[in-house]
Rosetta silent file (secondary structure, phi, psi, omega in degrees, C-alpha in Angstrom):
SEQUENCE: MPKRGKNYKDSAKLIDRTALYEVTDALALIPQTAKAKFDETVEVHIKLGVDGRHADQQVRGAIVLPHGTGKSKKVLVFAKGEKAKEAENAGADYVGAEEMAQRIQQENWFDFDVVVATPDMMGVVGRLGKILGPKGLMPNPKSGTVTMDVEKALQEIKAGKVEYRLDKTNIIHTPIGKVSFGAEKLTDNFNALIEAVLKAKPAAAKGQYVRSVTVATTMGPGVKINPLKLTL
SCORE:     score description
SCORE:     0.000 S_00000001
   1 L     0.000  133.804  178.096    0.026    0.000    0.026 S_00000001
   2 L   -67.590  152.040  177.050    1.340    3.474   -0.788 S_00000001
   3 L   -72.928  130.389 -179.722    2.056    5.747    2.176 S_00000001
   4 L   -98.149  143.194  179.153   -0.722    8.299    2.640 S_00000001
   5 L   -80.236  172.189 -178.257   -0.139   11.893    3.700 S_00000001
   6 H   -57.919  -47.459 -177.959   -1.782   13.694    6.594 S_00000001
   7 H   -56.947  -43.905  179.694   -4.429   15.424    4.371 S_00000001
   8 H   -63.515  -46.199 -177.113   -5.544   12.098    2.920 S_00000001
   9 H   -62.242  -39.126  179.169   -5.767   10.512    6.356 S_00000001
  10 H   -64.457  -43.993  179.785   -7.811   13.504    7.658 S_00000001
  11 H   -63.406  -41.352 -179.613  -10.152   13.238    4.746 S_00000001
  12 H   -59.196  -31.238  177.286  -10.518    9.504    5.196 S_00000001
  13 H   -62.812  -23.524 -175.231  -11.775   10.097    8.749 S_00000001
  14 L   -80.102  -13.425 -173.192  -14.819   11.855    7.306 S_00000001
  15 L  -111.120  140.695  173.376  -15.933    8.754    5.410 S_00000001
  16 L   -90.723  104.702 -175.378  -17.517    5.562    6.711 S_00000001
  17 L   -65.523  -17.274 -176.701  -15.691    2.967    4.610 S_00000001
  18 L   -93.661   -7.478 -174.128  -18.290    0.279    5.410 S_00000001
  19 L   -93.839  151.898  169.249  -21.229    2.494    4.191 S_00000001
  20 L  -112.480  111.033 -169.255  -22.885    2.775    0.838 S_00000001
  21 E   -84.141  153.903  167.609  -24.031    6.417    0.607 S_00000001
  22 L   -69.689  155.192 -175.941  -26.990    8.014   -1.123 S_00000001
  23 H   -56.128  -50.350 -174.987  -25.948   10.110   -4.100 S_00000001
  24 H   -66.012  -38.445  178.705  -26.725   13.513   -2.492 S_00000001
  25 H   -66.191  -41.394 -178.356  -24.935   12.519    0.771 S_00000001
  26 H   -65.474  -41.134 -175.870  -21.861   11.316   -1.072 S_00000001
  27 H   -83.319  -11.722  169.745  -21.545   14.481   -3.185 S_00000001
  28 H   -77.211  -32.225 -178.601  -22.154   16.706   -0.144 S_00000001
  29 H   -77.225  -34.243 -173.596  -19.195   14.857    1.528 S_00000001
  30 H   -56.147  -47.428 -179.666  -16.848   15.090   -1.445 S_00000001
  31 H   -62.335  -30.222 -179.994  -15.983   18.825   -1.187 S_00000001
  32 H   -70.260  -21.512  179.449  -15.141   18.335    2.533 S_00000001
  33 H   -86.517   -6.997 -177.052  -12.526   15.706    1.551 S_00000001
  34 L   -83.349  111.846 -175.260  -10.662   18.038   -0.806 S_00000001
  35 L  -113.832   -4.810 -175.437   -7.549   19.242    0.947 S_00000001
  36 L   -72.444  161.564 -177.778   -5.302   20.153   -2.007 S_00000001
  37 L   -83.872   -2.623  176.315   -4.277   23.758   -2.735 S_00000001
  38 L  -115.994  167.757 -179.250   -5.729   23.534   -6.248 S_00000001
  39 L   -77.588   97.924 -172.880   -9.300   23.021   -7.467 S_00000001
  40 L   -67.207  148.850  171.065   -9.469   19.231   -7.577 S_00000001
  41 E   -82.031  144.424  176.761  -11.385   17.324  -10.235 S_00000001
  42 E  -102.896  125.806 -178.825  -14.178   15.033   -9.028 S_00000001
  43 E  -116.469  148.817  172.620  -14.231   11.658  -10.787 S_00000001
  44 E  -110.398  138.971  178.788  -16.779    8.853  -10.886 S_00000001
  45 E  -124.573  115.471 -174.992  -15.658    5.205  -11.184 S_00000001
  46 E  -114.191  114.552  174.763  -18.436    2.789  -12.239 S_00000001
  47 E   -89.536  123.982 -176.780  -17.834   -0.958  -12.187 S_00000001
  48 E  -109.128  149.539  176.363  -20.239   -2.732  -14.567 S_00000001
  49 L   -87.541   55.079  176.365  -21.407   -6.312  -14.738 S_00000001
  50 L  -130.638  169.816  174.323  -20.446   -6.768  -18.346 S_00000001
  51 L  -118.345   98.056 -176.051  -17.564   -8.251  -20.290 S_00000001
  52 L   -62.811   -9.893  176.436  -16.173   -5.613  -22.544 S_00000001
  53 L   -69.898  -19.595  177.776  -14.169   -8.181  -24.503 S_00000001
  54 L   -95.855  127.294 -178.406  -17.469   -9.041  -26.247 S_00000001
  55 H   -53.282  -37.051 -176.716  -18.715   -6.575  -28.828 S_00000001
  56 H   -82.226    6.953  176.546  -22.326   -6.995  -27.708 S_00000001
  57 H  -123.274   13.172  177.671  -21.384   -6.023  -24.123 S_00000001
  58 L   -70.590  140.804  174.464  -19.466   -2.831  -24.900 S_00000001
  59 L  -125.551  114.712 -178.717  -20.642    0.320  -23.112 S_00000001
  60 E  -153.079  142.833  177.706  -19.536    3.569  -24.738 S_00000001
  61 E   179.830 -166.173  178.367  -21.007    6.982  -25.412 S_00000001
  62 E  -151.834  154.575 -177.395  -20.800   10.646  -24.589 S_00000001
  63 E  -150.005  144.981  175.676  -22.902   13.203  -22.802 S_00000001
  64 E   -89.620  115.301  179.334  -22.885   16.965  -22.304 S_00000001
  65 L   -70.757  141.580 -177.511  -22.904   17.516  -18.551 S_00000001
  66 L   -52.546  -35.380 -174.571  -25.411   20.141  -17.331 S_00000001
  67 L  -117.852   16.819 -179.661  -22.669   22.247  -15.691 S_00000001
  68 L    68.525 -167.712 -178.735  -19.698   21.215  -17.849 S_00000001
  69 L  -111.037   -9.639 -176.297  -16.486   19.834  -16.410 S_00000001
  70 L    84.122    1.275 -179.864  -14.751   22.984  -15.312 S_00000001
  71 L  -127.017  129.281  176.400  -11.950   22.340  -17.743 S_00000001
  72 L   -80.812  136.343 -175.811  -11.586   23.940  -21.176 S_00000001
  73 L  -107.223  136.136  171.828  -10.630   21.364  -23.815 S_00000001
  74 L   -86.595  128.709 -173.752   -8.335   21.824  -26.777 S_00000001
  75 E  -116.395  131.082  173.167   -9.824   20.271  -29.862 S_00000001
  76 E  -101.557  125.590  177.755   -7.986   19.026  -33.007 S_00000001
  77 E  -114.011  125.833  169.814  -10.261   18.702  -36.094 S_00000001
  78 E   -92.577  110.136 -178.121   -9.301   16.676  -39.154 S_00000001
  79 L  -162.372  162.657  179.864  -11.126   18.254  -42.048 S_00000001
  80 L  -129.478  160.498  167.941  -10.675   19.831  -45.468 S_00000001
  81 H    60.012 -132.102 -175.208  -12.238   22.614  -47.536 S_00000001
  82 H   -63.104  -36.741 -179.528  -15.536   24.028  -46.246 S_00000001
  83 H   -67.200  -32.227  177.333  -15.557   21.739  -43.246 S_00000001
  84 H   -68.199  -42.678  178.338  -12.110   22.987  -42.196 S_00000001
  85 H   -62.828  -40.611  179.181  -13.427   26.587  -42.373 S_00000001
  86 H   -59.544  -42.152 -179.487  -16.503   25.542  -40.355 S_00000001
  87 H   -66.034  -40.289  178.653  -14.224   24.041  -37.647 S_00000001
  88 H   -63.642  -47.212 -177.431  -12.117   27.225  -37.476 S_00000001
  89 H   -67.841  -23.514 -178.762  -15.190   29.476  -37.187 S_00000001
  90 L   -88.584    1.987  174.931  -16.663   27.160  -34.508 S_00000001
  91 L    97.788   19.570  174.579  -13.604   27.557  -32.286 S_00000001
  92 L   -62.965  142.501  178.290  -11.396   24.531  -33.043 S_00000001
  93 L   -77.575  -35.199  178.667   -7.927   24.943  -31.590 S_00000001
  94 E  -139.270  137.045  176.845   -6.241   23.102  -34.448 S_00000001
  95 E  -135.617  138.586 -179.888   -7.544   22.223  -37.931 S_00000001
  96 E   177.813 -169.423  178.971   -5.766   20.294  -40.644 S_00000001
  97 L  -137.240 -119.047 -175.684   -5.369   17.004  -42.525 S_00000001
  98 H   -55.703  -34.715 -178.095   -2.330   14.975  -43.513 S_00000001
  99 H   -64.341  -30.944  178.823    0.073   17.615  -42.040 S_00000001
 100 H   -71.884  -40.388  178.866   -1.517   17.162  -38.616 S_00000001
 101 H   -63.676  -39.433  179.161   -1.134   13.384  -38.813 S_00000001
 102 H   -65.000  -39.170  179.498    2.502   13.788  -39.794 S_00000001
 103 H   -60.670  -41.967  179.050    3.065   16.182  -36.838 S_00000001
 104 H   -63.730  -47.818 -175.567    1.633   13.590  -34.407 S_00000001
 105 H   -67.302  -45.521 -171.072    3.715   10.762  -35.902 S_00000001
 106 H   -87.023  -32.767 -174.171    7.014   12.619  -36.337 S_00000001
 107 H  -105.838   -0.528 -173.260    6.972   15.115  -33.417 S_00000001
 108 L    48.387   50.506 -175.623    4.966   13.064  -30.890 S_00000001
 109 L   -89.051  123.031 -179.869    2.673   16.141  -30.683 S_00000001
 110 L  -141.380   48.221 -179.556   -0.271   15.882  -28.323 S_00000001
 111 L   -88.065   51.177  178.440   -1.240   19.459  -27.380 S_00000001
 112 L  -155.576  158.202 -177.338   -4.990   18.622  -27.561 S_00000001
 113 L  -105.493  -26.326 -173.064   -7.607   16.825  -25.497 S_00000001
 114 E  -141.079  143.243  176.097  -10.137   15.706  -28.086 S_00000001
 115 E  -117.223  129.177  173.967   -9.928   14.718  -31.798 S_00000001
 116 E  -116.762  142.340  179.019  -12.866   15.296  -34.169 S_00000001
 117 E  -143.704  143.869  171.062  -12.805   14.099  -37.799 S_00000001
 118 L   -76.700  153.636 -174.069  -15.125   14.267  -40.777 S_00000001
 119 H   -54.884  -40.370 -175.832  -15.901   10.759  -42.168 S_00000001
 120 H   -64.916  -13.973 -178.468  -13.831   11.435  -45.323 S_00000001
 121 H   -97.813    1.034 -177.452  -10.727   11.994  -43.177 S_00000001
 122 H   -64.905  -24.874  175.331  -10.870    8.625  -41.369 S_00000001
 123 H   -62.422  -39.912  176.052   -8.462    7.115  -43.871 S_00000001
 124 H   -71.190  -48.314 -176.333   -5.827    9.543  -42.632 S_00000001
 125 H   -65.023  -37.508 -177.491   -6.859    9.365  -38.981 S_00000001
 126 H   -54.613  -32.067  179.495   -7.086    5.567  -39.097 S_00000001
 127 L   -67.265  -16.638  179.770   -3.333    5.342  -39.648 S_00000001
 128 L   -93.869    3.187 -173.812   -2.892    6.951  -36.240 S_00000001
 129 H   -48.712  -44.568 -177.410   -4.948    4.299  -34.500 S_00000001
 130 H   -70.844  -19.563  179.428   -1.986    2.728  -32.631 S_00000001
 131 H   -92.524  -50.221 -177.271   -0.928    6.172  -31.355 S_00000001
 132 H   -74.365  -36.642 -174.349   -4.332    7.756  -30.560 S_00000001
 133 H   -55.905  -57.084 -178.396   -6.160    4.594  -29.440 S_00000001
 134 H   -58.930  -24.359  179.061   -4.144    3.872  -26.257 S_00000001
 135 H   -92.221    4.744 -178.446   -4.558    7.511  -25.199 S_00000001
 136 L    70.085   23.278 -171.445   -8.332    7.427  -25.715 S_00000001
 137 L  -105.631   -2.594 -175.169   -8.109   10.025  -28.447 S_00000001
 138 L   -70.965  124.918  176.147   -9.359    8.041  -31.465 S_00000001
 139 L   -57.090  145.455 -176.243  -12.494    9.624  -33.046 S_00000001
 140 L  -147.875  136.640  179.107  -15.566    7.412  -32.869 S_00000001
 141 H   -61.732  -32.695 -176.381  -19.066    7.817  -34.322 S_00000001
 142 H   -65.298  -29.764  179.296  -20.629    6.604  -31.023 S_00000001
 143 H   -95.866    5.006  177.567  -19.134    9.508  -29.162 S_00000001
 144 L    77.377   14.495 -177.634  -20.039   12.009  -31.867 S_00000001
 145 L   -99.794   -3.071  164.910  -16.439   12.725  -32.787 S_00000001
 146 E  -109.842  104.906 -171.597  -16.732   11.299  -36.350 S_00000001
 147 L  -160.098  154.382  172.160  -19.259   13.637  -37.910 S_00000001
 148 L   -87.123  -19.360  179.887  -20.051   16.004  -40.752 S_00000001
 149 L   -88.115   70.354 -173.475  -21.666   18.360  -38.251 S_00000001
 150 H   -63.938  -40.000  179.817  -18.362   19.731  -37.016 S_00000001
 151 H   -55.931  -47.328 -179.710  -19.882   22.889  -35.563 S_00000001
 152 H   -63.960  -41.154  179.899  -22.231   20.942  -33.296 S_00000001
 153 H   -61.281  -43.912  179.729  -19.480   18.591  -32.156 S_00000001
 154 H   -68.072  -40.642  177.722  -17.283   21.533  -31.180 S_00000001
 155 H   -58.008  -46.416 -178.344  -20.097   23.302  -29.379 S_00000001
 156 H   -64.753  -45.739  178.336  -20.844   20.203  -27.326 S_00000001
 157 H   -60.353  -45.336 -178.169  -17.184   19.570  -26.429 S_00000001
 158 H   -70.602  -21.376 -179.926  -16.595   23.105  -25.417 S_00000001
 159 H   -81.863  -11.049  178.946  -19.822   23.081  -23.370 S_00000001
 160 L   117.767   33.025 -179.549  -18.567   20.162  -21.249 S_00000001
 161 E   -74.405  133.042  175.515  -19.097   16.951  -23.199 S_00000001
 162 E  -122.898  149.402  174.283  -17.476   13.866  -21.641 S_00000001
 163 E   -97.516  147.238  170.845  -16.977   10.392  -23.061 S_00000001
 164 E  -127.852  136.288 -179.012  -17.580    7.290  -21.048 S_00000001
 165 E  -157.392  156.041  179.995  -16.140    3.925  -21.956 S_00000001
 166 E   -76.643  145.205  169.785  -15.057    0.703  -20.330 S_00000001
 167 L   -92.360 -169.258 -174.721  -11.412    0.080  -19.432 S_00000001
 168 L   -71.311  -13.857  179.313   -9.939   -3.403  -19.540 S_00000001
 169 L  -106.545   19.564  176.862  -11.411   -4.190  -16.085 S_00000001
 170 L    60.624   38.084  176.814  -14.922   -3.122  -17.146 S_00000001
 171 E  -119.083  134.861  175.431  -14.792    0.123  -15.133 S_00000001
 172 E   -99.325  131.912  179.448  -15.791    3.534  -16.450 S_00000001
 173 E  -119.963  114.044 -175.117  -13.755    6.509  -15.175 S_00000001
 174 E  -139.245  132.994  174.293  -15.275    9.906  -15.921 S_00000001
 175 E   -72.824  142.677  177.696  -14.819   13.462  -14.503 S_00000001
 176 E  -123.658   15.575  177.317  -18.032   15.203  -13.429 S_00000001
 177 E   134.553 -166.103  179.936  -16.596   18.630  -12.485 S_00000001
 178 E  -113.490  157.365  179.217  -14.495   20.459   -9.955 S_00000001
 179 H   -54.287  -36.490 -178.239  -14.703   20.620   -6.178 S_00000001
 180 H   -63.547  -13.748  177.833  -15.615   24.307   -6.524 S_00000001
 181 H   -61.778  -32.908 -174.437  -18.871   23.347   -8.224 S_00000001
 182 H    85.726  166.123 -173.257  -20.352   22.418   -4.907 S_00000001
 183 H   -61.023  -39.490 -174.342  -22.630   19.512   -4.022 S_00000001
 184 H   -65.595  -50.432 -179.039  -25.728   20.615   -6.040 S_00000001
 185 H   -67.475  -38.313  174.560  -23.975   21.006   -9.443 S_00000001
 186 H   -61.206  -38.854 -179.399  -21.895   17.864   -8.889 S_00000001
 187 H   -66.775  -41.259  176.233  -25.077   15.939   -8.149 S_00000001
 188 H   -60.019  -47.105 -179.630  -26.716   17.219  -11.337 S_00000001
 189 H   -64.782  -43.494  179.562  -23.688   16.147  -13.386 S_00000001
 190 H   -59.757  -46.231 -175.784  -23.497   12.753  -11.629 S_00000001
 191 H   -66.364  -36.607  176.887  -27.185   12.023  -12.277 S_00000001
 192 H   -63.289  -44.278  178.783  -26.818   12.949  -15.969 S_00000001
 193 H   -62.840  -51.300 -179.072  -23.854   10.628  -16.355 S_00000001
 194 H   -58.902  -40.672  179.119  -25.528    7.700  -14.527 S_00000001
 195 H   -60.587  -42.526  179.748  -28.703    8.094  -16.549 S_00000001
 196 H   -64.926  -44.307 -178.462  -26.650    7.864  -19.813 S_00000001
 197 H   -66.238  -37.507 -179.976  -24.774    4.746  -18.568 S_00000001
 198 H   -66.858  -40.917  179.603  -27.998    3.072  -17.463 S_00000001
 199 H   -66.496  -25.526 -179.115  -29.620    3.805  -20.855 S_00000001
 200 L   -85.660    6.633 -179.202  -26.516    2.304  -22.566 S_00000001
 201 L   -54.944  121.686  178.733  -27.043   -1.082  -20.879 S_00000001
 202 L   -68.522  145.519  178.293  -26.348   -3.772  -23.471 S_00000001
 203 L   -57.965  -32.793 -173.630  -29.126   -6.303  -24.136 S_00000001
 204 L   -77.113  -11.059 -179.767  -26.525   -9.055  -23.595 S_00000001
 205 L   -65.337  133.857 -176.760  -25.757   -7.873  -20.012 S_00000001
 206 L  -121.002  145.982  178.438  -26.776  -10.453  -17.403 S_00000001
 207 L    76.582 -155.812 -179.659  -27.252  -10.053  -13.661 S_00000001
 208 L   -72.268  119.659 -172.974  -26.545   -6.866  -11.784 S_00000001
 209 L   -74.157  -55.391  178.887  -25.536   -4.223  -14.332 S_00000001
 210 E   -92.475  109.110 -176.734  -24.052   -1.561  -11.971 S_00000001
 211 E   -83.775  -44.216  178.646  -21.782   -3.424   -9.517 S_00000001
 212 E  -155.912  154.325  177.120  -20.226   -0.502   -7.681 S_00000001
 213 E  -138.095  128.236  177.578  -19.922    3.285   -7.904 S_00000001
 214 E  -129.396  137.243  172.197  -17.248    5.404   -6.240 S_00000001
 215 E  -114.505  143.956 -179.753  -16.674    9.156   -6.339 S_00000001
 216 E  -157.110  153.942  171.580  -13.415   10.792   -5.407 S_00000001
 217 E   -82.483  169.673 -177.927  -11.400   13.980   -5.796 S_00000001
 218 L   -52.508  -45.778 -174.879   -8.042   13.974   -7.560 S_00000001
 219 L  -107.556   -4.684 -168.437   -6.131   13.541   -4.263 S_00000001
 220 L   -99.413  171.665  178.126   -8.830   12.336   -1.916 S_00000001
 221 L   -75.188  159.021 -179.127  -10.291    8.987   -0.744 S_00000001
 222 L   -82.304  148.015  176.014  -13.231    7.351   -2.470 S_00000001
 223 E  -118.631  121.347 -176.738  -16.823    7.568   -1.310 S_00000001
 224 E   -83.104  134.813  176.821  -18.997    4.537   -2.214 S_00000001
 225 E  -105.377  142.040  177.714  -22.497    5.036   -3.550 S_00000001
 226 L   -67.584  109.658 -178.656  -25.283    2.476   -3.201 S_00000001
 227 H   -69.447  -24.553 -178.696  -25.571    1.048   -6.755 S_00000001
 228 H   -70.501  -17.152  179.916  -28.963   -0.533   -6.034 S_00000001
 229 H   -89.972   -2.234 -176.807  -30.512    2.933   -5.624 S_00000001
 230 L   -92.167  108.202 -177.390  -29.512    4.044   -9.121 S_00000001
 231 L  -136.664  156.756  177.392  -32.474    3.703  -11.438 S_00000001
 232 L   -77.937    0.000    0.000  -33.835    5.429  -14.503 S_00000001
């Protein structure tokens, strides 16, 4: 076990490790556990009763959180012609085509948080799969990042759109805001995310779908939420 600092230990004393909290109680507690000198991010970790190795049990999507994430995202758009102009006018941080792909490959350039691509550019972007994929940056139609409606995609991303997807252990890790948001806004964002994940339940999922839910700040201990109380 890693050695924990005094702040972490103090925060841990506020939490009953044996309890499964109601959503509102957990998110009222979270700001109290934040002891860092910066505005910590609040993350949700959702363990699902699916096997993501099977295509029919994948859970993936995106949602615009009601109050955003508190973090401005840099967006790279792969597009040409009119769509490139549309991306620039809509506030894309970087716009280009083959030259952007070369920059990523040759310079190991990653000064962006999200990649959007028009469908006709996926031949170029596809060659970056081994580089972008492991970083969770590969554009995908399910998350709305492969689209002809570049303006809408950018508006949603800048407004606080987050992606949710399973990791190799069938857990979703997603930010829902900053500690400074306060309990009410964090609860709104949490409920929006959970609703999206519940709606994304695969037909092939068997047994208990949501196995566990934990919320935590960047540096703080986790607070467990009762998964059986989470319903649409």
